[in-house]
KOLKETI-604916 format. One record per residue (C-alpha): x, z, y; chain. Coordinates in Angstrom, 3 decimals. Layout:
BEGIN
SITE      east        up     north  unit
SITE         X         Z         Y     A
...
% end
This chain:
BEGIN
SITE      east        up     north  unit
SITE   263.662    19.788  -112.148     A
SITE   260.393    19.842  -110.143     A
SITE   259.806    18.006  -106.870     A
SITE   256.421    19.546  -105.956     A
SITE   254.991    22.855  -107.098     A
SITE   251.623    24.454  -106.441     A
SITE   251.486    28.203  -106.929     A
SITE   248.200    30.070  -107.430     A
SITE   246.268    27.353  -105.604     A
SITE   242.627    27.837  -104.683     A
SITE   241.135    24.825  -102.900     A
SITE   237.606    24.074  -101.791     A
SITE   235.226    22.756   -99.176     A
SITE   233.270    25.411   -97.316     A
SITE   231.846    27.878   -99.831     A
SITE   232.461    25.549  -102.788     A
SITE   235.624    26.184  -104.798     A
SITE   236.981    23.049  -106.501     A
SITE   240.357    24.350  -107.748     A
SITE   240.798    28.038  -108.612     A
SITE   244.097    29.915  -109.111     A
SITE   245.951    26.853  -110.389     A
SITE   249.699    26.560  -110.980     A
SITE   251.163    23.062  -111.225     A
SITE   254.626    21.521  -111.242     A
SITE   255.377    17.808  -110.820     A
SITE   258.464    16.614  -112.749     A
SITE   261.028    14.877  -110.583     A
SITE   261.702    11.186  -111.241     A
SITE   258.697    10.764  -113.540     A
SITE   255.267     9.123  -113.381     A
SITE   252.601    11.832  -113.383     A
SITE   248.908    10.972  -113.669     A
SITE   246.011    13.321  -112.918     A
SITE   242.962    12.751  -115.135     A
SITE   239.565    14.374  -115.542     A
SITE   235.844    13.856  -115.135     A
SITE   234.170    12.944  -111.860     A
SITE   234.188    15.842  -109.426     A
SITE   236.716    17.890  -111.411     A
SITE   239.148    18.161  -108.500     A
SITE   241.791    15.494  -109.191     A
SITE   241.684    14.007  -105.710     A
SITE   241.251    17.435  -104.134     A
SITE   244.440    18.642  -105.819     A
SITE   246.343    15.500  -104.806     A
SITE   245.182    15.851  -101.183     A
SITE   246.329    19.445  -101.136     A
SITE   249.733    18.592  -102.629     A
SITE   250.156    16.017   -99.854     A
SITE   249.079    18.516   -97.125     A
SITE   246.012    16.482   -96.235     A
SITE   243.913    19.477   -97.292     A
SITE   244.960    23.070   -96.697     A
SITE   244.457    25.349   -99.714     A
SITE   242.334    28.456   -99.284     A
SITE   244.979    30.442  -101.141     A
SITE   248.395    29.898  -102.690     A
SITE   251.268    27.746  -101.530     A
SITE   252.782    24.325  -102.134     A
SITE   256.538    23.962  -102.458     A
SITE   258.160    20.593  -101.699     A
SITE   261.804    20.343  -102.753     A
SITE   262.225    24.101  -102.417     A
SITE   260.439    24.582   -99.074     A
SITE   256.937    25.831   -98.261     A
SITE   255.106    22.696   -97.135     A
SITE   252.911    24.639   -94.689     A
SITE   255.994    25.560   -92.667     A
SITE   257.443    22.048   -92.504     A
SITE   257.009    19.607   -89.628     A
SITE   254.848    16.564   -90.343     A
SITE   257.682    14.087   -89.793     A
SITE   259.960    16.120   -92.038     A
SITE   257.384    15.927   -94.843     A
SITE   256.879    12.200   -94.240     A
SITE   260.584    11.606   -94.868     A
SITE   260.297    13.248   -98.274     A
SITE   256.811    12.264   -99.468     A
SITE   254.574     9.237   -98.825     A
SITE   250.822     9.377   -99.381     A
SITE   248.273     6.619  -100.032     A
SITE   244.694     7.976   -99.869     A
SITE   241.599     6.408  -101.410     A
SITE   240.388     3.138   -99.855     A
SITE   242.558     3.149   -96.698     A
SITE   241.479     0.905   -93.823     A
SITE   243.524    -0.898   -91.193     A
SITE   242.448    -1.842   -87.653     A
SITE   240.916    -5.306   -87.421     A
SITE   243.480    -8.036   -86.932     A
SITE   246.488    -5.892   -87.880     A
SITE   249.002    -8.011   -89.777     A
SITE   250.769    -6.984   -92.965     A
SITE   254.077    -6.767   -91.094     A
SITE   252.569    -4.531   -88.414     A
SITE   251.071    -2.294   -91.091     A
SITE   254.318    -1.966   -93.027     A
SITE   256.195    -1.104   -89.836     A
SITE   253.955     1.961   -89.514     A
SITE   255.857     3.371   -92.482     A
SITE   258.872     3.843   -90.213     A
SITE   256.981     6.148   -87.830     A
SITE   258.644     9.332   -89.191     A
SITE   262.015     7.970   -88.097     A
SITE   260.985     7.091   -84.535     A
SITE   261.279     9.285   -81.438     A
SITE   261.733     8.888   -77.681     A
SITE   265.472     9.069   -78.276     A
SITE   265.557     6.850   -81.344     A
SITE   263.728     3.555   -81.135     A
SITE   263.424     0.691   -83.621     A
SITE   266.754     0.012   -85.306     A
SITE   268.428    -2.380   -87.718     A
SITE   267.965     0.256   -90.433     A
SITE   264.198     0.246   -89.789     A
SITE   264.146    -3.548   -89.975     A
SITE   266.018    -3.512   -93.283     A
SITE   263.653    -0.890   -94.736     A
SITE   260.609    -2.996   -93.828     A
SITE   262.168    -6.158   -95.270     A
SITE   262.998    -4.390   -98.552     A
SITE   259.498    -2.892   -98.765     A
SITE   257.858    -6.293   -98.294     A
SITE   260.106    -7.790  -100.956     A
SITE   259.478    -4.957  -103.430     A
SITE   255.712    -5.314  -103.010     A
SITE   255.928    -9.128  -103.191     A
SITE   254.317    -9.418   -99.738     A
SITE   257.006   -11.282   -97.780     A
SITE   255.083   -14.573   -97.790     A
SITE   251.948   -12.799   -96.549     A
SITE   253.548   -10.666   -93.837     A
SITE   251.931   -12.606   -90.979     A
SITE   248.433   -12.500   -92.471     A
SITE   245.836   -10.031   -91.123     A
SITE   245.324    -7.215   -93.635     A
SITE   241.538    -7.671   -93.511     A
SITE   241.896   -11.312   -94.634     A
SITE   243.624   -10.389   -97.915     A
SITE   242.162    -9.943  -101.375     A
SITE   241.744    -6.420  -102.737     A
SITE   244.939    -6.579  -104.756     A
SITE   246.930    -8.025  -101.865     A
SITE   245.630    -5.332   -99.502     A
SITE   246.670    -2.617  -101.923     A
SITE   250.128    -4.143  -102.175     A
SITE   250.350    -4.182   -98.376     A
SITE   249.558    -0.465   -98.231     A
SITE   252.076     0.262  -100.967     A
SITE   254.663    -1.694   -98.979     A
SITE   253.902     0.568   -96.012     A
SITE   254.583     3.767   -97.963     A
SITE   257.698     2.163   -99.473     A
SITE   258.978     1.577   -95.934     A
SITE   258.940     5.370   -95.497     A
SITE   261.795     5.388   -98.005     A
SITE   260.739     8.649   -99.655     A
SITE   261.648     9.949  -103.095     A
SITE   258.037    10.884  -103.878     A
SITE   254.862     8.761  -103.722     A
SITE   251.338    10.216  -104.042     A
SITE   248.502     7.731  -104.617     A
SITE   244.819     8.531  -104.952     A
SITE   243.114     6.022  -107.275     A
SITE   245.352     3.054  -106.333     A
SITE   243.482     0.694  -108.699     A
SITE   239.926     1.452  -107.512     A
SITE   237.760    -1.676  -106.990     A
SITE   240.453    -3.957  -108.412     A
SITE   239.907    -6.341  -111.297     A
SITE   241.935    -5.988  -114.487     A
SITE   244.670    -8.394  -113.407     A
SITE   245.265    -6.627  -110.113     A
SITE   245.116    -3.180  -111.722     A
SITE   247.993    -4.123  -114.022     A
SITE   249.789    -5.787  -111.125     A
SITE   249.718    -2.594  -109.028     A
SITE   250.603    -0.290  -111.915     A
SITE   253.494    -2.535  -112.961     A
SITE   254.816    -2.359  -109.400     A
SITE   254.668     1.457  -109.404     A
SITE   256.235     1.543  -112.872     A
SITE   259.162    -0.565  -111.647     A
SITE   259.626     1.639  -108.590     A
SITE   259.944     4.614  -110.903     A
SITE   262.185     3.072  -113.548     A
SITE   264.454     1.052  -111.256     A
SITE   264.728     3.401  -108.286     A
SITE   263.852     6.799  -109.732     A
SITE   260.879     7.367  -107.441     A
SITE   258.618    10.263  -108.393     A
SITE   255.091     8.856  -108.714     A
SITE   251.968    11.036  -108.717     A
SITE   248.584     9.323  -108.936     A
SITE   244.957     9.778  -109.856     A
SITE   243.596     7.281  -112.397     A
SITE   240.172     6.941  -113.990     A
SITE   241.230     4.666  -116.849     A
SITE   242.529     6.973  -119.577     A
SITE   244.189     4.171  -121.544     A
SITE   246.117     2.927  -118.520     A
SITE   247.088     6.517  -117.728     A
SITE   248.522     6.846  -121.239     A
SITE   250.378     3.543  -120.938     A
SITE   252.121     4.245  -117.631     A
SITE   252.444     8.045  -117.411     A
SITE   255.416    10.110  -118.500     A
SITE   253.365    13.225  -117.783     A
SITE   249.592    13.693  -117.756     A
SITE   247.713    16.593  -116.164     A
SITE   244.106    16.982  -117.331     A
SITE   241.827    18.920  -114.951     A
SITE   238.732    20.813  -116.097     A
SITE   236.799    23.884  -114.920     A
SITE   238.789    24.192  -111.698     A
SITE   242.173    24.404  -113.390     A
SITE   244.563    22.607  -115.745     A
SITE   243.083    22.109  -119.205     A
SITE   246.229    20.538  -120.688     A
SITE   249.396    18.782  -119.591     A
SITE   252.355    17.016  -121.145     A
SITE   253.367    13.632  -122.528     A
SITE   250.367    11.458  -123.431     A
SITE   251.484    11.356  -127.091     A
SITE   251.460    15.148  -127.230     A
SITE   248.145    15.990  -125.545     A
SITE   245.689    13.086  -125.761     A
SITE   243.296    13.699  -128.651     A
SITE   239.635    13.464  -129.564     A
SITE   239.270    17.151  -128.717     A
SITE   240.729    16.699  -125.251     A
SITE   238.482    13.729  -124.491     A
SITE   235.460    15.635  -125.818     A
SITE   236.188    18.736  -123.751     A
SITE   237.424    17.107  -120.541     A
SITE   235.142    14.055  -120.385     A
SITE   232.241    15.196  -122.622     A
SITE   232.620    12.022  -124.667     A
SITE   233.132    11.340  -128.355     A
SITE   235.851     8.867  -129.175     A
SITE   238.477     7.724  -131.620     A
SITE   242.117     7.952  -130.558     A
SITE   244.473     5.459  -132.131     A
SITE   247.775     3.778  -131.249     A
SITE   247.958     0.995  -128.692     A
SITE   249.178    -2.016  -130.744     A
SITE   251.353    -3.278  -127.862     A
SITE   252.904    -0.104  -126.442     A
SITE   252.446     2.563  -129.092     A
SITE   250.770     4.881  -126.582     A
SITE   247.455     6.675  -127.261     A
SITE   244.429     4.382  -127.105     A
SITE   240.984     5.891  -126.639     A
SITE   238.040     4.013  -128.172     A
SITE   234.817     5.604  -126.864     A
SITE   231.695     5.996  -128.950     A
SITE   228.459     4.629  -127.551     A
SITE   226.114     1.702  -127.854     A
SITE   227.183    -1.899  -128.134     A
SITE   227.020    -5.016  -130.227     A
SITE   228.363    -4.745  -133.749     A
SITE   229.475    -7.974  -135.373     A
SITE   230.050    -6.427  -138.773     A
SITE   228.180    -4.111  -141.120     A
SITE   230.111    -1.829  -143.434     A
SITE   229.169    -2.476  -147.076     A
SITE   231.177    -0.947  -149.930     A
SITE   234.052    -0.191  -147.531     A
SITE   234.257    -3.876  -146.588     A
SITE   233.095    -5.706  -143.491     A
SITE   230.428    -8.352  -143.873     A
SITE   228.946   -10.403  -141.087     A
SITE   225.479    -9.362  -139.969     A
SITE   222.868   -12.082  -140.200     A
SITE   221.899   -13.601  -136.866     A
SITE   218.176   -13.301  -136.255     A
SITE   216.435   -15.576  -133.775     A
SITE   212.839   -15.139  -132.749     A
% end
């Protein structure tokens, strides 16, 4: 079953076409990661799937309905979106930010309710932000801020979450922290997760389904174990590498070629330490 489908999509900015005649289907209840080189159209495709960017041609189907014909609040009850590097007004607290996630459920006839309060409380707990709910968002660390924004989209209580580079500018610890949170949301609650990631190895570790973008369309897609190879990395990223098995998770692990220190020299198929030269 598919939750979002793009049919014959052509997307661009002005006279520049970024995505051309692309068909894509996002599997329901899975973690899907979009990968590809800089400027290939990953974020452009994600923005279009979330209706932040109107395609020049084609249509996007969300749970069986044409997204262009749906009301904004109706979409926001089905799909939550976290764009790149979101910003909050100065002084806005975490609690105030997370409450914004309940906007789709508010109207002049239906004001803040107990159900809204419960949704916000659960979102704060899921994102481990309850103790920080009274802190201004702009006073938090990068990882804490990202968790606050994720709590906001969780408060929308949607089945599908779209995130554009959710680990950008975060250190390794906070990258894993955020991805573990999204992983748990998928495995424990069945949320469909779609995100753009730059780190190929983390994409392989967390994704059920990978979509590789190249030359304005899909180069390859499928389970990481089925599609990630030296050829794919060479053709999509223009990089030579060795692909092996992650010793902890058994997922594909890409080791890029390039320059760097070498502690061992290969002699007669054995490794011997290189002599250290000083001066």
